[in-house]
Backbone atoms as SQL, in Angstrom:
CREATE TABLE atoms (id INTEGER PRIMARY KEY, chain TEXT, resi INTEGER, resn TEXT, atom TEXT, x REAL, y REAL, z REAL);
INSERT INTO atoms VALUES
  (1, 'A', 1, 'MET', 'N', 0.840, -1.168, 0.000),
  (2, 'A', 1, 'MET', 'CA', 0.000, 0.000, 0.000),
  (3, 'A', 1, 'MET', 'C', 0.892, 1.241, 0.000),
  (4, 'A', 2, 'ARG', 'N', 0.496, 2.259, -0.729),
  (5, 'A', 2, 'ARG', 'CA', 1.272, 3.503, -0.806),
  (6, 'A', 2, 'ARG', 'C', 0.512, 4.620, -0.107),
  (7, 'A', 3, 'LEU', 'N', 1.242, 5.389, 0.717),
  (8, 'A', 3, 'LEU', 'CA', 0.679, 6.536, 1.433),
  (9, 'A', 3, 'LEU', 'C', 1.651, 7.703, 1.369),
  (10, 'A', 4, 'TRP', 'N', 1.145, 8.903, 1.611),
  (11, 'A', 4, 'TRP', 'CA', 1.990, 10.078, 1.789),
  (12, 'A', 4, 'TRP', 'C', 2.454, 10.072, 3.234),
  (13, 'A', 5, 'VAL', 'N', 3.766, 10.017, 3.455),
  (14, 'A', 5, 'VAL', 'CA', 4.333, 9.969, 4.806),
  (15, 'A', 5, 'VAL', 'C', 5.306, 11.128, 4.992),
  (16, 'A', 6, 'GLU', 'N', 5.526, 11.491, 6.256),
  (17, 'A', 6, 'GLU', 'CA', 6.476, 12.552, 6.583),
  (18, 'A', 6, 'GLU', 'C', 7.830, 11.943, 6.902),
  (19, 'A', 7, 'ILE', 'N', 8.896, 12.508, 6.326),
  (20, 'A', 7, 'ILE', 'CA', 10.249, 12.063, 6.654),
  (21, 'A', 7, 'ILE', 'C', 11.079, 13.278, 7.058),
  (22, 'A', 8, 'PRO', 'N', 12.106, 13.081, 7.894),
  (23, 'A', 8, 'PRO', 'CA', 12.969, 14.203, 8.267),
  (24, 'A', 8, 'PRO', 'C', 13.787, 14.687, 7.079),
  (25, 'A', 9, 'ASP', 'N', 14.008, 15.997, 7.037),
  (26, 'A', 9, 'ASP', 'CA', 14.741, 16.608, 5.924),
  (27, 'A', 9, 'ASP', 'C', 15.827, 17.531, 6.464),
  (28, 'A', 10, 'GLY', 'N', 16.531, 17.087, 7.479),
  (29, 'A', 10, 'GLY', 'CA', 17.595, 17.899, 8.060),
  (30, 'A', 10, 'GLY', 'C', 17.120, 18.664, 9.288),
  (31, 'A', 11, 'THR', 'N', 18.047, 19.355, 9.915),
  (32, 'A', 11, 'THR', 'CA', 17.724, 20.141, 11.100),
  (33, 'A', 11, 'THR', 'C', 17.983, 21.613, 10.831),
  (34, 'A', 12, 'CYS', 'N', 17.305, 22.452, 11.582),
  (35, 'A', 12, 'CYS', 'CA', 17.467, 23.905, 11.483),
  (36, 'A', 12, 'CYS', 'C', 17.675, 24.458, 12.881),
  (37, 'A', 13, 'SER', 'N', 18.181, 25.665, 12.941),
  (38, 'A', 13, 'SER', 'CA', 18.320, 26.335, 14.230),
  (39, 'A', 13, 'SER', 'C', 17.774, 27.743, 14.105),
  (40, 'A', 14, 'ALA', 'N', 17.215, 28.225, 15.200),
  (41, 'A', 14, 'ALA', 'CA', 16.666, 29.581, 15.219),
  (42, 'A', 14, 'ALA', 'C', 17.017, 30.215, 16.557),
  (43, 'A', 15, 'PRO', 'N', 17.611, 31.404, 16.543),
  (44, 'A', 15, 'PRO', 'CA', 17.926, 32.061, 17.812),
  (45, 'A', 15, 'PRO', 'C', 16.654, 32.612, 18.453),
  (46, 'A', 16, 'ARG', 'N', 16.623, 32.575, 19.769),
  (47, 'A', 16, 'ARG', 'CA', 15.504, 33.176, 20.491),
  (48, 'A', 16, 'ARG', 'C', 15.742, 34.670, 20.628),
  (49, 'A', 17, 'ARG', 'N', 14.732, 35.360, 21.131),
  (50, 'A', 17, 'ARG', 'CA', 14.902, 36.792, 21.380),
  (51, 'A', 17, 'ARG', 'C', 15.942, 37.016, 22.459),
  (52, 'A', 18, 'ARG', 'N', 16.459, 38.170, 22.489),
  (53, 'A', 18, 'ARG', 'CA', 17.481, 38.518, 23.472),
  (54, 'A', 18, 'ARG', 'C', 16.941, 38.305, 24.887),
  (55, 'A', 19, 'GLY', 'N', 17.675, 37.545, 25.668),
  (56, 'A', 19, 'GLY', 'CA', 17.300, 37.280, 27.049),
  (57, 'A', 19, 'GLY', 'C', 16.299, 36.154, 27.237),
  (58, 'A', 20, 'ALA', 'N', 15.857, 35.514, 26.160),
  (59, 'A', 20, 'ALA', 'CA', 14.848, 34.457, 26.276),
  (60, 'A', 20, 'ALA', 'C', 15.460, 33.064, 26.269),
  (61, 'A', 21, 'GLY', 'N', 16.770, 32.951, 26.276),
  (62, 'A', 21, 'GLY', 'CA', 17.397, 31.639, 26.286),
  (63, 'A', 21, 'GLY', 'C', 18.271, 31.432, 25.066),
  (64, 'A', 22, 'GLY', 'N', 18.699, 30.199, 24.889),
  (65, 'A', 22, 'GLY', 'CA', 19.622, 29.869, 23.806),
  (66, 'A', 22, 'GLY', 'C', 18.934, 29.623, 22.482),
  (67, 'A', 23, 'THR', 'N', 19.642, 28.949, 21.616),
  (68, 'A', 23, 'THR', 'CA', 19.166, 28.648, 20.273),
  (69, 'A', 23, 'THR', 'C', 18.265, 27.421, 20.300),
  (70, 'A', 24, 'ILE', 'N', 17.235, 27.428, 19.471),
  (71, 'A', 24, 'ILE', 'CA', 16.318, 26.297, 19.356),
  (72, 'A', 24, 'ILE', 'C', 16.708, 25.495, 18.116),
  (73, 'A', 25, 'PHE', 'N', 16.826, 24.176, 18.270),
  (74, 'A', 25, 'PHE', 'CA', 17.076, 23.287, 17.137),
  (75, 'A', 25, 'PHE', 'C', 15.815, 22.476, 16.885),
  (76, 'A', 26, 'TYR', 'N', 15.433, 22.338, 15.629),
  (77, 'A', 26, 'TYR', 'CA', 14.249, 21.558, 15.305),
  (78, 'A', 26, 'TYR', 'C', 14.477, 20.806, 14.000),
  (79, 'A', 27, 'GLU', 'N', 13.647, 19.781, 13.797),
  (80, 'A', 27, 'GLU', 'CA', 13.776, 18.911, 12.634),
  (81, 'A', 27, 'GLU', 'C', 12.767, 19.325, 11.560),
  (82, 'A', 28, 'ARG', 'N', 13.271, 19.630, 10.366),
  (83, 'A', 28, 'ARG', 'CA', 12.375, 19.915, 9.244),
  (84, 'A', 28, 'ARG', 'C', 11.869, 18.598, 8.682),
  (85, 'A', 29, 'THR', 'N', 10.670, 18.611, 8.127),
  (86, 'A', 29, 'THR', 'CA', 10.114, 17.402, 7.518),
  (87, 'A', 29, 'THR', 'C', 9.588, 17.729, 6.128),
  (88, 'A', 30, 'ARG', 'N', 9.415, 16.682, 5.344),
  (89, 'A', 30, 'ARG', 'CA', 8.776, 16.799, 4.032),
  (90, 'A', 30, 'ARG', 'C', 7.981, 15.530, 3.790),
  (91, 'A', 31, 'GLU', 'N', 7.060, 15.579, 2.839),
  (92, 'A', 31, 'GLU', 'CA', 6.212, 14.432, 2.546),
  (93, 'A', 31, 'GLU', 'C', 6.660, 13.749, 1.258),
  (94, 'A', 32, 'ILE', 'N', 6.638, 12.424, 1.302),
  (95, 'A', 32, 'ILE', 'CA', 6.912, 11.646, 0.093),
  (96, 'A', 32, 'ILE', 'C', 5.858, 10.547, -0.026),
  (97, 'A', 33, 'ASP', 'N', 5.710, 10.023, -1.212),
  (98, 'A', 33, 'ASP', 'CA', 4.821, 8.898, -1.478),
  (99, 'A', 33, 'ASP', 'C', 5.644, 7.631, -1.281),
  (100, 'A', 34, 'ALA', 'N', 5.278, 6.810, -0.293),
  (101, 'A', 34, 'ALA', 'CA', 6.104, 5.650, 0.047),
  (102, 'A', 34, 'ALA', 'C', 5.248, 4.402, 0.243),
  (103, 'A', 35, 'THR', 'N', 5.881, 3.246, 0.089),
  (104, 'A', 35, 'THR', 'CA', 5.239, 1.963, 0.342),
  (105, 'A', 35, 'THR', 'C', 5.226, 1.704, 1.842),
  (106, 'A', 36, 'VAL', 'N', 4.059, 1.340, 2.373),
  (107, 'A', 36, 'VAL', 'CA', 3.880, 1.156, 3.816),
  (108, 'A', 36, 'VAL', 'C', 3.700, -0.324, 4.115),
  (109, 'A', 37, 'PHE', 'N', 4.390, -0.812, 5.168),
  (110, 'A', 37, 'PHE', 'CA', 4.315, -2.216, 5.565),
  (111, 'A', 37, 'PHE', 'C', 3.489, -2.435, 6.825),
  (112, 'A', 38, 'ARG', 'N', 3.321, -1.399, 7.647),
  (113, 'A', 38, 'ARG', 'CA', 2.626, -1.543, 8.926),
  (114, 'A', 38, 'ARG', 'C', 1.967, -0.216, 9.277),
  (115, 'A', 39, 'ILE', 'N', 0.742, -0.283, 9.822),
  (116, 'A', 39, 'ILE', 'CA', 0.032, 0.906, 10.303),
  (117, 'A', 39, 'ILE', 'C', -0.307, 0.669, 11.765),
  (118, 'A', 40, 'ALA', 'N', -0.119, 1.696, 12.598),
  (119, 'A', 40, 'ALA', 'CA', -0.473, 1.596, 14.021),
  (120, 'A', 40, 'ALA', 'C', -1.087, 2.913, 14.468),
  (121, 'A', 41, 'ARG', 'N', -2.006, 2.819, 15.411),
  (122, 'A', 41, 'ARG', 'CA', -2.604, 4.034, 15.969),
  (123, 'A', 41, 'ARG', 'C', -1.626, 4.679, 16.931),
  (124, 'A', 42, 'ILE', 'N', -1.643, 6.002, 16.970),
  (125, 'A', 42, 'ILE', 'CA', -0.829, 6.750, 17.927),
  (126, 'A', 42, 'ILE', 'C', -1.717, 7.033, 19.132),
  (127, 'A', 43, 'ALA', 'N', -1.239, 6.702, 20.316),
  (128, 'A', 43, 'ALA', 'CA', -2.019, 6.917, 21.535),
  (129, 'A', 43, 'ALA', 'C', -2.096, 8.412, 21.830),
  (130, 'A', 44, 'THR', 'N', -3.263, 9.002, 21.572),
  (131, 'A', 44, 'THR', 'CA', -3.477, 10.433, 21.803),
  (132, 'A', 44, 'THR', 'C', -4.859, 10.628, 22.402),
  (133, 'A', 45, 'VAL', 'N', -5.226, 11.864, 22.560),
  (134, 'A', 45, 'VAL', 'CA', -6.568, 12.160, 23.052),
  (135, 'A', 45, 'VAL', 'C', -7.600, 11.730, 22.020),
  (136, 'A', 46, 'LYS', 'N', -8.816, 11.489, 22.469),
  (137, 'A', 46, 'LYS', 'CA', -9.849, 10.953, 21.586),
  (138, 'A', 46, 'LYS', 'C', -10.249, 11.933, 20.479),
  (139, 'A', 47, 'ARG', 'N', -10.294, 13.223, 20.775),
  (140, 'A', 47, 'ARG', 'CA', -10.759, 14.207, 19.803),
  (141, 'A', 47, 'ARG', 'C', -9.625, 15.093, 19.314),
  (142, 'A', 48, 'GLN', 'N', -8.596, 14.540, 18.772),
  (143, 'A', 48, 'GLN', 'CA', -7.519, 15.386, 18.272),
  (144, 'A', 48, 'GLN', 'C', -7.926, 15.989, 16.928),
  (145, 'A', 49, 'LEU', 'N', -7.414, 17.174, 16.637),
  (146, 'A', 49, 'LEU', 'CA', -7.833, 17.896, 15.436),
  (147, 'A', 49, 'LEU', 'C', -7.288, 17.269, 14.161),
  (148, 'A', 50, 'ILE', 'N', -6.007, 16.932, 14.150),
  (149, 'A', 50, 'ILE', 'CA', -5.391, 16.342, 12.963),
  (150, 'A', 50, 'ILE', 'C', -5.037, 14.900, 13.294),
  (151, 'A', 51, 'THR', 'N', -5.734, 13.960, 12.683),
  (152, 'A', 51, 'THR', 'CA', -5.520, 12.549, 12.967),
  (153, 'A', 51, 'THR', 'C', -4.302, 12.049, 12.205),
  (154, 'A', 52, 'ALA', 'N', -3.431, 11.349, 12.921),
  (155, 'A', 52, 'ALA', 'CA', -2.231, 10.781, 12.308),
  (156, 'A', 52, 'ALA', 'C', -2.097, 9.331, 12.756),
  (157, 'A', 53, 'VAL', 'N', -1.420, 8.533, 11.951),
  (158, 'A', 53, 'VAL', 'CA', -1.110, 7.154, 12.301),
  (159, 'A', 53, 'VAL', 'C', 0.396, 6.958, 12.164),
  (160, 'A', 54, 'GLU', 'N', 0.900, 5.973, 12.897),
  (161, 'A', 54, 'GLU', 'CA', 2.317, 5.637, 12.804),
  (162, 'A', 54, 'GLU', 'C', 2.467, 4.545, 11.749),
  (163, 'A', 55, 'VAL', 'N', 3.423, 4.709, 10.847),
  (164, 'A', 55, 'VAL', 'CA', 3.610, 3.744, 9.765),
  (165, 'A', 55, 'VAL', 'C', 5.079, 3.343, 9.665),
  (166, 'A', 56, 'ASP', 'N', 5.305, 2.125, 9.195),
  (167, 'A', 56, 'ASP', 'CA', 6.639, 1.682, 8.809),
  (168, 'A', 56, 'ASP', 'C', 6.677, 1.734, 7.288),
  (169, 'A', 57, 'ALA', 'N', 7.479, 2.652, 6.747),
  (170, 'A', 57, 'ALA', 'CA', 7.492, 2.900, 5.304),
  (171, 'A', 57, 'ALA', 'C', 8.874, 2.642, 4.729),
  (172, 'A', 58, 'PHE', 'N', 8.894, 2.101, 3.509),
  (173, 'A', 58, 'PHE', 'CA', 10.148, 1.927, 2.790),
  (174, 'A', 58, 'PHE', 'C', 10.539, 3.272, 2.195),
  (175, 'A', 59, 'ILE', 'N', 11.751, 3.737, 2.501),
  (176, 'A', 59, 'ILE', 'CA', 12.248, 5.016, 2.005),
  (177, 'A', 59, 'ILE', 'C', 13.224, 4.732, 0.865),
  (178, 'A', 60, 'PRO', 'N', 12.935, 5.196, -0.353),
  (179, 'A', 60, 'PRO', 'CA', 13.855, 4.977, -1.472),
  (180, 'A', 60, 'PRO', 'C', 15.214, 5.631, -1.219),
  (181, 'A', 61, 'GLU', 'N', 16.236, 5.091, -1.832),
  (182, 'A', 61, 'GLU', 'CA', 17.616, 5.553, -1.633),
  (183, 'A', 61, 'GLU', 'C', 17.778, 7.042, -1.929),
  (184, 'A', 62, 'MET', 'N', 17.080, 7.557, -2.923),
  (185, 'A', 62, 'MET', 'CA', 17.243, 8.967, -3.301),
  (186, 'A', 62, 'MET', 'C', 16.718, 9.934, -2.239),
  (187, 'A', 63, 'HIS', 'N', 15.877, 9.468, -1.310),
  (188, 'A', 63, 'HIS', 'CA', 15.341, 10.333, -0.255),
  (189, 'A', 63, 'HIS', 'C', 16.084, 10.186, 1.071),
  (190, 'A', 64, 'ARG', 'N', 17.070, 9.313, 1.148),
  (191, 'A', 64, 'ARG', 'CA', 17.759, 9.051, 2.421),
  (192, 'A', 64, 'ARG', 'C', 18.932, 9.977, 2.689),
  (193, 'A', 65, 'GLY', 'N', 19.296, 10.835, 1.766),
  (194, 'A', 65, 'GLY', 'CA', 20.499, 11.655, 1.884),
  (195, 'A', 65, 'GLY', 'C', 20.524, 12.556, 3.100),
  (196, 'A', 66, 'ARG', 'N', 19.421, 13.211, 3.428),
  (197, 'A', 66, 'ARG', 'CA', 19.398, 14.158, 4.539),
  (198, 'A', 66, 'ARG', 'C', 18.798, 13.566, 5.803),
  (199, 'A', 67, 'MET', 'N', 18.556, 12.262, 5.807),
  (200, 'A', 67, 'MET', 'CA', 18.012, 11.599, 6.997),
  (201, 'A', 67, 'MET', 'C', 19.163, 11.087, 7.852),
  (202, 'A', 68, 'PRO', 'N', 19.030, 11.139, 9.175),
  (203, 'A', 68, 'PRO', 'CA', 20.104, 10.646, 10.042),
  (204, 'A', 68, 'PRO', 'C', 20.290, 9.134, 9.894),
  (205, 'A', 69, 'LYS', 'N', 21.549, 8.713, 9.803),
  (206, 'A', 69, 'LYS', 'CA', 21.849, 7.285, 9.601),
  (207, 'A', 69, 'LYS', 'C', 21.640, 6.461, 10.872),
  (208, 'A', 70, 'VAL', 'N', 21.942, 7.053, 12.023),
  (209, 'A', 70, 'VAL', 'CA', 21.847, 6.317, 13.295),
  (210, 'A', 70, 'VAL', 'C', 20.639, 6.816, 14.092),
  (211, 'A', 71, 'ASP', 'N', 19.480, 6.710, 13.502),
  (212, 'A', 71, 'ASP', 'CA', 18.237, 7.125, 14.143),
  (213, 'A', 71, 'ASP', 'C', 17.513, 5.871, 14.629),
  (214, 'A', 72, 'PRO', 'N', 16.976, 5.869, 15.852),
  (215, 'A', 72, 'PRO', 'CA', 16.271, 4.670, 16.328),
  (216, 'A', 72, 'PRO', 'C', 14.970, 4.391, 15.572),
  (217, 'A', 73, 'ARG', 'N', 14.527, 5.314, 14.740),
  (218, 'A', 73, 'ARG', 'CA', 13.297, 5.098, 13.966),
  (219, 'A', 73, 'ARG', 'C', 13.521, 4.201, 12.750),
  (220, 'A', 74, 'TRP', 'N', 14.777, 3.883, 12.414),
  (221, 'A', 74, 'TRP', 'CA', 15.044, 2.896, 11.361),
  (222, 'A', 74, 'TRP', 'C', 14.766, 1.529, 11.976),
  (223, 'A', 75, 'VAL', 'N', 13.739, 0.821, 11.515),
  (224, 'A', 75, 'VAL', 'CA', 13.363, -0.462, 12.114),
  (225, 'A', 75, 'VAL', 'C', 13.920, -1.654, 11.345),
  (226, 'A', 76, 'ALA', 'N', 14.288, -1.450, 10.105),
  (227, 'A', 76, 'ALA', 'CA', 14.884, -2.494, 9.263),
  (228, 'A', 76, 'ALA', 'C', 15.657, -1.765, 8.164),
  (229, 'A', 77, 'PRO', 'N', 16.509, -2.470, 7.422),
  (230, 'A', 77, 'PRO', 'CA', 17.227, -1.793, 6.337),
  (231, 'A', 77, 'PRO', 'C', 16.256, -1.175, 5.320),
  (232, 'A', 78, 'GLY', 'N', 16.288, 0.146, 5.224),
  (233, 'A', 78, 'GLY', 'CA', 15.431, 0.863, 4.287),
  (234, 'A', 78, 'GLY', 'C', 14.032, 1.158, 4.781),
  (235, 'A', 79, 'VAL', 'N', 13.673, 0.683, 5.977),
  (236, 'A', 79, 'VAL', 'CA', 12.320, 0.878, 6.514),
  (237, 'A', 79, 'VAL', 'C', 12.388, 1.830, 7.702),
  (238, 'A', 80, 'PHE', 'N', 11.608, 2.921, 7.630),
  (239, 'A', 80, 'PHE', 'CA', 11.645, 3.996, 8.623),
  (240, 'A', 80, 'PHE', 'C', 10.276, 4.127, 9.278),
  (241, 'A', 81, 'ARG', 'N', 10.243, 4.266, 10.605),
  (242, 'A', 81, 'ARG', 'CA', 8.984, 4.441, 11.338),
  (243, 'A', 81, 'ARG', 'C', 8.683, 5.935, 11.440),
  (244, 'A', 82, 'THR', 'N', 7.551, 6.343, 10.894),
  (245, 'A', 82, 'THR', 'CA', 7.206, 7.764, 10.822),
  (246, 'A', 82, 'THR', 'C', 5.700, 7.947, 10.898),
  (247, 'A', 83, 'LYS', 'N', 5.220, 9.162, 10.593),
  (248, 'A', 83, 'LYS', 'CA', 3.796, 9.491, 10.664),
  (249, 'A', 83, 'LYS', 'C', 3.202, 9.635, 9.274),
  (250, 'A', 84, 'ALA', 'N', 1.914, 9.321, 9.189),
  (251, 'A', 84, 'ALA', 'CA', 1.125, 9.610, 7.989),
  (252, 'A', 84, 'ALA', 'C', -0.164, 10.269, 8.464),
  (253, 'A', 85, 'TYR', 'N', -0.495, 11.401, 7.877),
  (254, 'A', 85, 'TYR', 'CA', -1.705, 12.116, 8.273),
  (255, 'A', 85, 'TYR', 'C', -2.895, 11.614, 7.473),
  (256, 'A', 86, 'VAL', 'N', -4.022, 11.418, 8.165),
  (257, 'A', 86, 'VAL', 'CA', -5.215, 10.859, 7.534),
  (258, 'A', 86, 'VAL', 'C', -5.788, 11.826, 6.502),
  (259, 'A', 87, 'TYR', 'N', -5.791, 13.129, 6.799),
  (260, 'A', 87, 'TYR', 'CA', -6.367, 14.088, 5.845),
  (261, 'A', 87, 'TYR', 'C', -5.597, 14.109, 4.529),
  (262, 'A', 88, 'ARG', 'N', -4.292, 13.804, 4.564),
  (263, 'A', 88, 'ARG', 'CA', -3.466, 13.804, 3.347),
  (264, 'A', 88, 'ARG', 'C', -3.683, 12.528, 2.539),
  (265, 'A', 89, 'ASN', 'N', -4.180, 11.470, 3.189),
  (266, 'A', 89, 'ASN', 'CA', -4.380, 10.171, 2.543),
  (267, 'A', 89, 'ASN', 'C', -5.862, 9.801, 2.532),
  (268, 'A', 90, 'GLN', 'N', -6.727, 10.757, 2.273),
  (269, 'A', 90, 'GLN', 'CA', -8.171, 10.527, 2.337),
  (270, 'A', 90, 'GLN', 'C', -8.658, 9.498, 1.326),
  (271, 'A', 91, 'LYS', 'N', -7.974, 9.362, 0.207),
  (272, 'A', 91, 'LYS', 'CA', -8.447, 8.469, -0.852),
  (273, 'A', 91, 'LYS', 'C', -7.978, 7.029, -0.677),
  (274, 'A', 92, 'SER', 'N', -7.234, 6.745, 0.373),
  (275, 'A', 92, 'SER', 'CA', -6.725, 5.394, 0.602),
  (276, 'A', 92, 'SER', 'C', -7.808, 4.530, 1.257),
  (277, 'A', 93, 'ARG', 'N', -8.249, 3.498, 0.539),
  (278, 'A', 93, 'ARG', 'CA', -9.270, 2.599, 1.085),
  (279, 'A', 93, 'ARG', 'C', -8.748, 1.804, 2.271),
  (280, 'A', 94, 'GLU', 'N', -7.492, 1.342, 2.184),
  (281, 'A', 94, 'GLU', 'CA', -6.920, 0.536, 3.258),
  (282, 'A', 94, 'GLU', 'C', -6.824, 1.332, 4.558),
  (283, 'A', 95, 'LEU', 'N', -6.432, 2.601, 4.465),
  (284, 'A', 95, 'LEU', 'CA', -6.332, 3.432, 5.664),
  (285, 'A', 95, 'LEU', 'C', -7.715, 3.695, 6.249),
  (286, 'A', 96, 'ALA', 'N', -8.716, 3.924, 5.409),
  (287, 'A', 96, 'ALA', 'CA', -10.084, 4.137, 5.891),
  (288, 'A', 96, 'ALA', 'C', -10.611, 2.886, 6.589),
  (289, 'A', 97, 'GLN', 'N', -10.330, 1.709, 6.029),
  (290, 'A', 97, 'GLN', 'CA', -10.755, 0.459, 6.663),
  (291, 'A', 97, 'GLN', 'C', -10.077, 0.276, 8.011),
  (292, 'A', 98, 'PHE', 'N', -8.793, 0.627, 8.093),
  (293, 'A', 98, 'PHE', 'CA', -8.061, 0.516, 9.359),
  (294, 'A', 98, 'PHE', 'C', -8.652, 1.453, 10.408),
  (295, 'A', 99, 'MET', 'N', -8.963, 2.689, 10.032),
  (296, 'A', 99, 'MET', 'CA', -9.513, 3.656, 10.985),
  (297, 'A', 99, 'MET', 'C', -10.894, 3.225, 11.477),
  (298, 'A', 100, 'ASP', 'N', -11.702, 2.637, 10.602),
  (299, 'A', 100, 'ASP', 'CA', -13.048, 2.199, 10.989),
  (300, 'A', 100, 'ASP', 'C', -13.037, 0.914, 11.801),
  (301, 'A', 101, 'SER', 'N', -12.012, 0.084, 11.624),
  (302, 'A', 101, 'SER', 'CA', -11.996, -1.238, 12.259),
  (303, 'A', 101, 'SER', 'C', -11.760, -1.188, 13.765),
  (304, 'A', 102, 'GLY', 'N', -11.057, -0.179, 14.250),
  (305, 'A', 102, 'GLY', 'CA', -10.754, -0.120, 15.680),
  (306, 'A', 102, 'GLY', 'C', -9.513, -0.906, 16.065),
  (307, 'A', 103, 'GLU', 'N', -8.831, -1.501, 15.096),
  (308, 'A', 103, 'GLU', 'CA', -7.588, -2.222, 15.381),
  (309, 'A', 103, 'GLU', 'C', -6.524, -1.245, 15.865),
  (310, 'A', 104, 'LEU', 'N', -5.577, -1.754, 16.658),
  (311, 'A', 104, 'LEU', 'CA', -4.464, -0.921, 17.101),
  (312, 'A', 104, 'LEU', 'C', -3.295, -0.991, 16.128),
  (313, 'A', 105, 'VAL', 'N', -3.062, -2.184, 15.542),
  (314, 'A', 105, 'VAL', 'CA', -1.950, -2.374, 14.604),
  (315, 'A', 105, 'VAL', 'C', -2.429, -3.260, 13.464),
  (316, 'A', 106, 'ARG', 'N', -2.018, -2.924, 12.242),
  (317, 'A', 106, 'ARG', 'CA', -2.304, -3.781, 11.093),
  (318, 'A', 106, 'ARG', 'C', -1.016, -3.964, 10.306),
  (319, 'A', 107, 'ASN', 'N', -0.630, -5.227, 10.114),
  (320, 'A', 107, 'ASN', 'CA', 0.567, -5.559, 9.348),
  (321, 'A', 107, 'ASN', 'C', 0.156, -5.781, 7.898),
  (322, 'A', 108, 'LEU', 'N', 0.712, -4.995, 6.982),
  (323, 'A', 108, 'LEU', 'CA', 0.313, -5.056, 5.578),
  (324, 'A', 108, 'LEU', 'C', 1.230, -5.918, 4.729),
  (325, 'A', 109, 'GLU', 'N', 2.305, -6.447, 5.299),
  (326, 'A', 109, 'GLU', 'CA', 3.233, -7.290, 4.521),
  (327, 'A', 109, 'GLU', 'C', 2.565, -8.583, 4.085),
  (328, 'A', 110, 'ASP', 'N', 1.650, -9.108, 4.899),
  (329, 'A', 110, 'ASP', 'CA', 1.007, -10.382, 4.595),
  (330, 'A', 110, 'ASP', 'C', 0.038, -10.275, 3.420),
  (331, 'A', 111, 'GLN', 'N', -0.557, -9.090, 3.224),
  (332, 'A', 111, 'GLN', 'CA', -1.604, -8.928, 2.218),
  (333, 'A', 111, 'GLN', 'C', -1.063, -8.817, 0.807),
  (334, 'A', 112, 'GLU', 'N', 0.208, -8.462, 0.630),
  (335, 'A', 112, 'GLU', 'CA', 0.754, -8.267, -0.715),
  (336, 'A', 112, 'GLU', 'C', 1.175, -9.560, -1.358);
């Protein structure tokens, strides 16, 4: 199954205002269309505004350049654990079935 997923795209830094503390470092992200092997619900409040799921997605070699090599989110060679937003993947039948089913985790490797 293919979904739009978020992957890290390097880090940035921004100075705070004078006297408000040090520099803030944060991770930039971008979205790519990737093959997903596993979908899991993220434990959050019941009525969150933007619904997201945790996915294990295969990241093609051309998109791995700015991703950290020693990140604990790499679960297998080439497979990265990240987020996929439901509003961005509204046309995915498999994701809609997963959201309606009430399952906590669905492994998609068996279905292919």
